[in-house]
Biotite code that builds the C-alpha atoms (Angstrom):
import biotite.structure as struc

atoms = struc.array([
    struc.Atom([6.377, 0.323, -4.343], chain_id="A", res_id=1, res_name="MET", atom_name="CA", element="C"),
    struc.Atom([3.015, -0.857, -3.017], chain_id="A", res_id=2, res_name="ILE", atom_name="CA", element="C"),
    struc.Atom([3.491, -4.067, -0.997], chain_id="A", res_id=3, res_name="PRO", atom_name="CA", element="C"),
    struc.Atom([1.877, -7.185, -2.530], chain_id="A", res_id=4, res_name="PRO", atom_name="CA", element="C"),
    struc.Atom([-1.088, -8.954, -0.994], chain_id="A", res_id=5, res_name="GLY", atom_name="CA", element="C"),
    struc.Atom([-3.039, -6.014, 0.434], chain_id="A", res_id=6, res_name="LEU", atom_name="CA", element="C"),
    struc.Atom([-6.759, -6.262, 1.126], chain_id="A", res_id=7, res_name="LYS", atom_name="CA", element="C"),
    struc.Atom([-8.454, -2.854, 1.307], chain_id="A", res_id=8, res_name="ILE", atom_name="CA", element="C"),
    struc.Atom([-12.103, -2.647, 2.273], chain_id="A", res_id=9, res_name="TYR", atom_name="CA", element="C"),
    struc.Atom([-14.685, -0.332, 3.792], chain_id="A", res_id=10, res_name="GLN", atom_name="CA", element="C"),
    struc.Atom([-16.971, -1.225, 6.684], chain_id="A", res_id=11, res_name="SER", atom_name="CA", element="C"),
    struc.Atom([-19.413, 1.116, 8.418], chain_id="A", res_id=12, res_name="ARG", atom_name="CA", element="C"),
    struc.Atom([-17.871, 4.183, 6.814], chain_id="A", res_id=13, res_name="GLY", atom_name="CA", element="C"),
    struc.Atom([-14.273, 3.364, 7.875], chain_id="A", res_id=14, res_name="ARG", atom_name="CA", element="C"),
    struc.Atom([-11.416, 1.974, 5.755], chain_id="A", res_id=15, res_name="TRP", atom_name="CA", element="C"),
    struc.Atom([-9.216, -0.983, 6.678], chain_id="A", res_id=16, res_name="TYR", atom_name="CA", element="C"),
    struc.Atom([-5.997, -2.356, 5.155], chain_id="A", res_id=17, res_name="VAL", atom_name="CA", element="C"),
    struc.Atom([-5.063, -5.972, 5.880], chain_id="A", res_id=18, res_name="TYR", atom_name="CA", element="C"),
    struc.Atom([-2.418, -8.349, 4.612], chain_id="A", res_id=19, res_name="HIS", atom_name="CA", element="C"),
    struc.Atom([-4.334, -10.843, 2.480], chain_id="A", res_id=20, res_name="ARG", atom_name="CA", element="C"),
    struc.Atom([-2.611, -14.113, 3.452], chain_id="A", res_id=21, res_name="LEU", atom_name="CA", element="C"),
    struc.Atom([-1.936, -13.573, 7.135], chain_id="A", res_id=22, res_name="THR", atom_name="CA", element="C"),
    struc.Atom([-5.048, -11.434, 7.690], chain_id="A", res_id=23, res_name="ASN", atom_name="CA", element="C"),
    struc.Atom([-2.840, -9.090, 9.712], chain_id="A", res_id=24, res_name="THR", atom_name="CA", element="C"),
    struc.Atom([-4.239, -5.553, 10.180], chain_id="A", res_id=25, res_name="PRO", atom_name="CA", element="C"),
    struc.Atom([-1.937, -2.818, 8.905], chain_id="A", res_id=26, res_name="ILE", atom_name="CA", element="C"),
    struc.Atom([-4.258, 0.209, 9.039], chain_id="A", res_id=27, res_name="LEU", atom_name="CA", element="C"),
    struc.Atom([-7.556, 0.131, 10.872], chain_id="A", res_id=28, res_name="GLN", atom_name="CA", element="C"),
    struc.Atom([-10.519, 2.463, 11.045], chain_id="A", res_id=29, res_name="SER", atom_name="CA", element="C"),
    struc.Atom([-9.311, 5.372, 8.933], chain_id="A", res_id=30, res_name="ILE", atom_name="CA", element="C"),
    struc.Atom([-11.737, 7.880, 7.420], chain_id="A", res_id=31, res_name="GLU", atom_name="CA", element="C"),
    struc.Atom([-10.534, 8.032, 3.787], chain_id="A", res_id=32, res_name="GLN", atom_name="CA", element="C"),
    struc.Atom([-9.550, 5.298, 1.352], chain_id="A", res_id=33, res_name="ARG", atom_name="CA", element="C"),
    struc.Atom([-5.733, 5.067, 1.268], chain_id="A", res_id=34, res_name="PRO", atom_name="CA", element="C"),
    struc.Atom([-4.336, 6.432, -2.006], chain_id="A", res_id=35, res_name="THR", atom_name="CA", element="C"),
    struc.Atom([-1.742, 4.511, -4.073], chain_id="A", res_id=36, res_name="PRO", atom_name="CA", element="C"),
    struc.Atom([0.765, 7.295, -3.284], chain_id="A", res_id=37, res_name="ASP", atom_name="CA", element="C"),
    struc.Atom([0.279, 6.744, 0.450], chain_id="A", res_id=38, res_name="TYR", atom_name="CA", element="C"),
    struc.Atom([0.524, 2.938, 0.063], chain_id="A", res_id=39, res_name="LEU", atom_name="CA", element="C"),
    struc.Atom([3.891, 3.456, -1.660], chain_id="A", res_id=40, res_name="ALA", atom_name="CA", element="C"),
    struc.Atom([5.148, 5.957, 0.942], chain_id="A", res_id=41, res_name="SER", atom_name="CA", element="C"),
    struc.Atom([7.923, 5.269, 3.482], chain_id="A", res_id=42, res_name="PRO", atom_name="CA", element="C"),
    struc.Atom([5.426, 5.862, 6.309], chain_id="A", res_id=43, res_name="GLU", atom_name="CA", element="C"),
    struc.Atom([3.139, 3.043, 5.099], chain_id="A", res_id=44, res_name="PHE", atom_name="CA", element="C"),
    struc.Atom([6.165, 0.841, 4.389], chain_id="A", res_id=45, res_name="ASP", atom_name="CA", element="C"),
    struc.Atom([7.197, 1.231, 8.043], chain_id="A", res_id=46, res_name="ARG", atom_name="CA", element="C"),
    struc.Atom([3.678, 0.289, 9.229], chain_id="A", res_id=47, res_name="LEU", atom_name="CA", element="C"),
    struc.Atom([3.623, -2.688, 6.853], chain_id="A", res_id=48, res_name="TYR", atom_name="CA", element="C"),
    struc.Atom([6.966, -4.003, 8.100], chain_id="A", res_id=49, res_name="LYS", atom_name="CA", element="C"),
    struc.Atom([5.837, -3.669, 11.721], chain_id="A", res_id=50, res_name="GLN", atom_name="CA", element="C"),
    struc.Atom([2.545, -5.487, 11.104], chain_id="A", res_id=51, res_name="ALA", atom_name="CA", element="C"),
    struc.Atom([3.486, -8.285, 8.692], chain_id="A", res_id=52, res_name="VAL", atom_name="CA", element="C"),
    struc.Atom([5.893, -10.960, 9.928], chain_id="A", res_id=53, res_name="PRO", atom_name="CA", element="C"),
    struc.Atom([9.168, -11.127, 8.037], chain_id="A", res_id=54, res_name="THR", atom_name="CA", element="C"),
    struc.Atom([9.202, -14.925, 7.950], chain_id="A", res_id=55, res_name="ARG", atom_name="CA", element="C"),
    struc.Atom([7.800, -16.782, 4.956], chain_id="A", res_id=56, res_name="ASP", atom_name="CA", element="C"),
    struc.Atom([4.064, -16.078, 5.036], chain_id="A", res_id=57, res_name="ILE", atom_name="CA", element="C"),
    struc.Atom([3.204, -19.307, 3.232], chain_id="A", res_id=58, res_name="THR", atom_name="CA", element="C"),
    struc.Atom([4.153, -21.367, 6.303], chain_id="A", res_id=59, res_name="LYS", atom_name="CA", element="C"),
    struc.Atom([1.189, -20.025, 8.222], chain_id="A", res_id=60, res_name="ARG", atom_name="CA", element="C"),
    struc.Atom([-1.739, -21.648, 6.332], chain_id="A", res_id=61, res_name="PRO", atom_name="CA", element="C"),
    struc.Atom([-0.703, -25.220, 7.107], chain_id="A", res_id=62, res_name="TRP", atom_name="CA", element="C"),
    struc.Atom([-1.297, -24.629, 10.817], chain_id="A", res_id=63, res_name="ARG", atom_name="CA", element="C"),
    struc.Atom([-4.905, -25.479, 10.049], chain_id="A", res_id=64, res_name="HIS", atom_name="CA", element="C"),
    struc.Atom([-3.771, -29.108, 10.045], chain_id="A", res_id=65, res_name="GLY", atom_name="CA", element="C"),
    struc.Atom([-6.094, -31.281, 8.018], chain_id="A", res_id=66, res_name="GLY", atom_name="CA", element="C"),
    struc.Atom([-9.012, -28.891, 8.184], chain_id="A", res_id=67, res_name="ARG", atom_name="CA", element="C"),
    struc.Atom([-9.211, -28.629, 4.405], chain_id="A", res_id=68, res_name="HIS", atom_name="CA", element="C"),
    struc.Atom([-9.943, -32.363, 4.239], chain_id="A", res_id=69, res_name="GLY", atom_name="CA", element="C"),
    struc.Atom([-7.025, -33.283, 2.015], chain_id="A", res_id=70, res_name="ALA", atom_name="CA", element="C"),
    struc.Atom([-4.379, -34.275, 4.553], chain_id="A", res_id=71, res_name="SER", atom_name="CA", element="C"),
    struc.Atom([-3.056, -37.796, 4.486], chain_id="A", res_id=72, res_name="ARG", atom_name="CA", element="C"),
    struc.Atom([-2.121, -39.314, 7.814], chain_id="A", res_id=73, res_name="GLY", atom_name="CA", element="C"),
    struc.Atom([-1.747, -35.878, 9.411], chain_id="A", res_id=74, res_name="GLY", atom_name="CA", element="C"),
    struc.Atom([0.735, -34.752, 6.728], chain_id="A", res_id=75, res_name="ASN", atom_name="CA", element="C"),
    struc.Atom([0.240, -32.123, 4.058], chain_id="A", res_id=76, res_name="ARG", atom_name="CA", element="C"),
    struc.Atom([-1.241, -33.581, 0.895], chain_id="A", res_id=77, res_name="SER", atom_name="CA", element="C"),
    struc.Atom([0.605, -33.168, -2.440], chain_id="A", res_id=78, res_name="PRO", atom_name="CA", element="C"),
    struc.Atom([-2.217, -30.903, -3.584], chain_id="A", res_id=79, res_name="GLU", atom_name="CA", element="C"),
    struc.Atom([-1.810, -28.693, -0.487], chain_id="A", res_id=80, res_name="PHE", atom_name="CA", element="C"),
    struc.Atom([1.966, -28.570, -1.049], chain_id="A", res_id=81, res_name="GLN", atom_name="CA", element="C"),
    struc.Atom([1.233, -27.352, -4.583], chain_id="A", res_id=82, res_name="THR", atom_name="CA", element="C"),
    struc.Atom([-1.167, -24.734, -3.181], chain_id="A", res_id=83, res_name="TRP", atom_name="CA", element="C"),
    struc.Atom([1.527, -23.458, -0.791], chain_id="A", res_id=84, res_name="LEU", atom_name="CA", element="C"),
    struc.Atom([4.018, -23.287, -3.670], chain_id="A", res_id=85, res_name="GLY", atom_name="CA", element="C"),
    struc.Atom([1.575, -21.215, -5.713], chain_id="A", res_id=86, res_name="MET", atom_name="CA", element="C"),
    struc.Atom([1.059, -18.838, -2.777], chain_id="A", res_id=87, res_name="LEU", atom_name="CA", element="C"),
    struc.Atom([4.807, -18.428, -2.327], chain_id="A", res_id=88, res_name="ALA", atom_name="CA", element="C"),
    struc.Atom([5.549, -17.830, -6.023], chain_id="A", res_id=89, res_name="ARG", atom_name="CA", element="C"),
    struc.Atom([2.818, -15.206, -6.337], chain_id="A", res_id=90, res_name="CYS", atom_name="CA", element="C"),
    struc.Atom([2.902, -13.434, -2.958], chain_id="A", res_id=91, res_name="ASN", atom_name="CA", element="C"),
    struc.Atom([6.317, -13.750, -1.318], chain_id="A", res_id=92, res_name="THR", atom_name="CA", element="C"),
    struc.Atom([9.036, -11.485, -2.786], chain_id="A", res_id=93, res_name="PRO", atom_name="CA", element="C"),
    struc.Atom([11.756, -13.509, -1.016], chain_id="A", res_id=94, res_name="SER", atom_name="CA", element="C"),
    struc.Atom([10.654, -16.693, -2.854], chain_id="A", res_id=95, res_name="CYS", atom_name="CA", element="C"),
    struc.Atom([13.043, -17.735, -5.642], chain_id="A", res_id=96, res_name="THR", atom_name="CA", element="C"),
    struc.Atom([10.200, -18.001, -8.185], chain_id="A", res_id=97, res_name="GLY", atom_name="CA", element="C"),
    struc.Atom([8.623, -14.634, -7.353], chain_id="A", res_id=98, res_name="TYR", atom_name="CA", element="C"),
    struc.Atom([10.350, -12.836, -10.252], chain_id="A", res_id=99, res_name="ALA", atom_name="CA", element="C"),
    struc.Atom([8.648, -15.152, -12.743], chain_id="A", res_id=100, res_name="ASN", atom_name="CA", element="C"),
    struc.Atom([5.217, -15.069, -11.109], chain_id="A", res_id=101, res_name="TYR", atom_name="CA", element="C"),
    struc.Atom([4.264, -12.378, -8.571], chain_id="A", res_id=102, res_name="GLY", atom_name="CA", element="C"),
    struc.Atom([6.544, -9.722, -10.051], chain_id="A", res_id=103, res_name="ALA", atom_name="CA", element="C"),
    struc.Atom([4.926, -10.330, -13.477], chain_id="A", res_id=104, res_name="ARG", atom_name="CA", element="C"),
    struc.Atom([1.483, -9.745, -11.976], chain_id="A", res_id=105, res_name="GLY", atom_name="CA", element="C"),
    struc.Atom([0.359, -13.379, -11.898], chain_id="A", res_id=106, res_name="ILE", atom_name="CA", element="C"),
    struc.Atom([-2.197, -13.853, -9.131], chain_id="A", res_id=107, res_name="GLU", atom_name="CA", element="C"),
    struc.Atom([-4.202, -16.659, -7.569], chain_id="A", res_id=108, res_name="ILE", atom_name="CA", element="C"),
    struc.Atom([-7.905, -16.233, -8.291], chain_id="A", res_id=109, res_name="GLU", atom_name="CA", element="C"),
    struc.Atom([-9.020, -19.217, -6.235], chain_id="A", res_id=110, res_name="PHE", atom_name="CA", element="C"),
    struc.Atom([-10.767, -18.078, -3.053], chain_id="A", res_id=111, res_name="THR", atom_name="CA", element="C"),
    struc.Atom([-9.426, -20.966, -0.948], chain_id="A", res_id=112, res_name="SER", atom_name="CA", element="C"),
    struc.Atom([-7.571, -24.267, -1.070], chain_id="A", res_id=113, res_name="PHE", atom_name="CA", element="C"),
    struc.Atom([-10.932, -26.048, -1.116], chain_id="A", res_id=114, res_name="GLU", atom_name="CA", element="C"),
    struc.Atom([-11.963, -24.047, -4.217], chain_id="A", res_id=115, res_name="HIS", atom_name="CA", element="C"),
    struc.Atom([-8.625, -24.897, -5.881], chain_id="A", res_id=116, res_name="PHE", atom_name="CA", element="C"),
    struc.Atom([-8.955, -28.619, -5.119], chain_id="A", res_id=117, res_name="LEU", atom_name="CA", element="C"),
    struc.Atom([-12.571, -28.745, -6.322], chain_id="A", res_id=118, res_name="ALA", atom_name="CA", element="C"),
    struc.Atom([-11.537, -27.179, -9.649], chain_id="A", res_id=119, res_name="ASP", atom_name="CA", element="C"),
    struc.Atom([-8.394, -29.168, -10.398], chain_id="A", res_id=120, res_name="ILE", atom_name="CA", element="C"),
    struc.Atom([-9.050, -32.440, -8.572], chain_id="A", res_id=121, res_name="GLY", atom_name="CA", element="C"),
    struc.Atom([-6.500, -34.738, -6.944], chain_id="A", res_id=122, res_name="PRO", atom_name="CA", element="C"),
    struc.Atom([-2.976, -35.043, -8.310], chain_id="A", res_id=123, res_name="LYS", atom_name="CA", element="C"),
    struc.Atom([-2.955, -38.053, -10.698], chain_id="A", res_id=124, res_name="PRO", atom_name="CA", element="C"),
    struc.Atom([0.601, -39.229, -9.880], chain_id="A", res_id=125, res_name="THR", atom_name="CA", element="C"),
    struc.Atom([3.685, -37.987, -8.043], chain_id="A", res_id=126, res_name="ARG", atom_name="CA", element="C"),
    struc.Atom([5.148, -37.097, -11.450], chain_id="A", res_id=127, res_name="GLY", atom_name="CA", element="C"),
    struc.Atom([2.507, -34.491, -12.279], chain_id="A", res_id=128, res_name="HIS", atom_name="CA", element="C"),
    struc.Atom([2.971, -30.736, -11.859], chain_id="A", res_id=129, res_name="TRP", atom_name="CA", element="C"),
    struc.Atom([0.600, -27.780, -11.817], chain_id="A", res_id=130, res_name="ILE", atom_name="CA", element="C"),
    struc.Atom([0.438, -25.900, -15.121], chain_id="A", res_id=131, res_name="ASP", atom_name="CA", element="C"),
    struc.Atom([-1.372, -22.798, -16.323], chain_id="A", res_id=132, res_name="ARG", atom_name="CA", element="C"),
    struc.Atom([-2.964, -23.386, -19.729], chain_id="A", res_id=133, res_name="ILE", atom_name="CA", element="C"),
    struc.Atom([-2.384, -19.729, -20.647], chain_id="A", res_id=134, res_name="ASP", atom_name="CA", element="C"),
    struc.Atom([1.132, -19.166, -19.310], chain_id="A", res_id=135, res_name="SER", atom_name="CA", element="C"),
    struc.Atom([0.542, -15.394, -19.200], chain_id="A", res_id=136, res_name="ALA", atom_name="CA", element="C"),
    struc.Atom([-2.715, -15.820, -17.259], chain_id="A", res_id=137, res_name="GLY", atom_name="CA", element="C"),
    struc.Atom([-3.431, -16.138, -13.564], chain_id="A", res_id=138, res_name="ASN", atom_name="CA", element="C"),
    struc.Atom([-3.897, -19.257, -11.482], chain_id="A", res_id=139, res_name="TYR", atom_name="CA", element="C"),
    struc.Atom([-7.647, -19.243, -12.092], chain_id="A", res_id=140, res_name="ALA", atom_name="CA", element="C"),
    struc.Atom([-10.475, -21.749, -12.430], chain_id="A", res_id=141, res_name="PRO", atom_name="CA", element="C"),
    struc.Atom([-10.306, -23.244, -15.901], chain_id="A", res_id=142, res_name="GLY", atom_name="CA", element="C"),
    struc.Atom([-6.689, -22.132, -16.454], chain_id="A", res_id=143, res_name="ASN", atom_name="CA", element="C"),
    struc.Atom([-4.888, -24.763, -14.357], chain_id="A", res_id=144, res_name="VAL", atom_name="CA", element="C"),
    struc.Atom([-4.312, -28.463, -14.884], chain_id="A", res_id=145, res_name="ARG", atom_name="CA", element="C"),
    struc.Atom([-2.043, -31.325, -13.841], chain_id="A", res_id=146, res_name="TRP", atom_name="CA", element="C"),
    struc.Atom([0.623, -32.157, -16.448], chain_id="A", res_id=147, res_name="VAL", atom_name="CA", element="C"),
    struc.Atom([3.779, -34.212, -16.747], chain_id="A", res_id=148, res_name="THR", atom_name="CA", element="C"),
    struc.Atom([7.108, -32.369, -17.067], chain_id="A", res_id=149, res_name="PRO", atom_name="CA", element="C"),
    struc.Atom([7.178, -33.244, -20.776], chain_id="A", res_id=150, res_name="LYS", atom_name="CA", element="C"),
    struc.Atom([3.768, -31.661, -21.346], chain_id="A", res_id=151, res_name="GLU", atom_name="CA", element="C"),
    struc.Atom([4.748, -28.647, -19.246], chain_id="A", res_id=152, res_name="SER", atom_name="CA", element="C"),
    struc.Atom([7.839, -28.014, -21.381], chain_id="A", res_id=153, res_name="ALA", atom_name="CA", element="C"),
    struc.Atom([5.592, -27.482, -24.416], chain_id="A", res_id=154, res_name="LYS", atom_name="CA", element="C"),
    struc.Atom([3.631, -24.735, -22.645], chain_id="A", res_id=155, res_name="ASN", atom_name="CA", element="C"),
    struc.Atom([6.147, -22.034, -21.764], chain_id="A", res_id=156, res_name="CYS", atom_name="CA", element="C"),
    struc.Atom([6.881, -18.443, -22.612], chain_id="A", res_id=157, res_name="ARG", atom_name="CA", element="C"),
    struc.Atom([8.803, -17.836, -25.830], chain_id="A", res_id=158, res_name="PRO", atom_name="CA", element="C"),
    struc.Atom([12.540, -17.570, -25.372], chain_id="A", res_id=159, res_name="ARG", atom_name="CA", element="C"),
    struc.Atom([14.230, -14.236, -25.734], chain_id="A", res_id=160, res_name="LYS", atom_name="CA", element="C"),
    struc.Atom([16.592, -14.368, -28.685], chain_id="A", res_id=161, res_name="THR", atom_name="CA", element="C"),
    struc.Atom([19.849, -12.479, -28.625], chain_id="A", res_id=162, res_name="LEU", atom_name="CA", element="C"),
    struc.Atom([20.704, -10.724, -31.831], chain_id="A", res_id=163, res_name="SER", atom_name="CA", element="C"),
    struc.Atom([24.323, -10.694, -32.939], chain_id="A", res_id=164, res_name="ASN", atom_name="CA", element="C"),
    struc.Atom([25.130, -7.091, -33.593], chain_id="A", res_id=165, res_name="THR", atom_name="CA", element="C"),
    struc.Atom([28.804, -6.749, -34.359], chain_id="A", res_id=166, res_name="VAL", atom_name="CA", element="C"),
])
């Protein structure tokens, strides 16, 4: 299985593979673009595990402190907490919500927390949650909004029905 969150790019004729959230180099300065077969190989898996920390990768972004301009009294803002939750659900396989988000292919299309905050705006009240308008779509500009739990319950995937076959 290809690890989630890879960033593959070419610069000056050489290929590089980085972990998207931690910006940790996994492969540097190789001559050919890595194939999907190689990215799923045990050799690459070993390199990935050596390069990427095993702790929760979503804890790293908050080290920026209030650099994003949304901290309140030196603490993480509710909007930034929501951003970290989105990152965890979509990019961290050890996260409890990963099966319903990242494993289903749901991604975050916002380029940064600042981009996310500019699109969605501040959280109206403590009782509001983040919601994707199209529940099968990505966290993308125009597809996210703040909703109450009651509104969120109306926008969910259809339930799987069990048929009684006796």
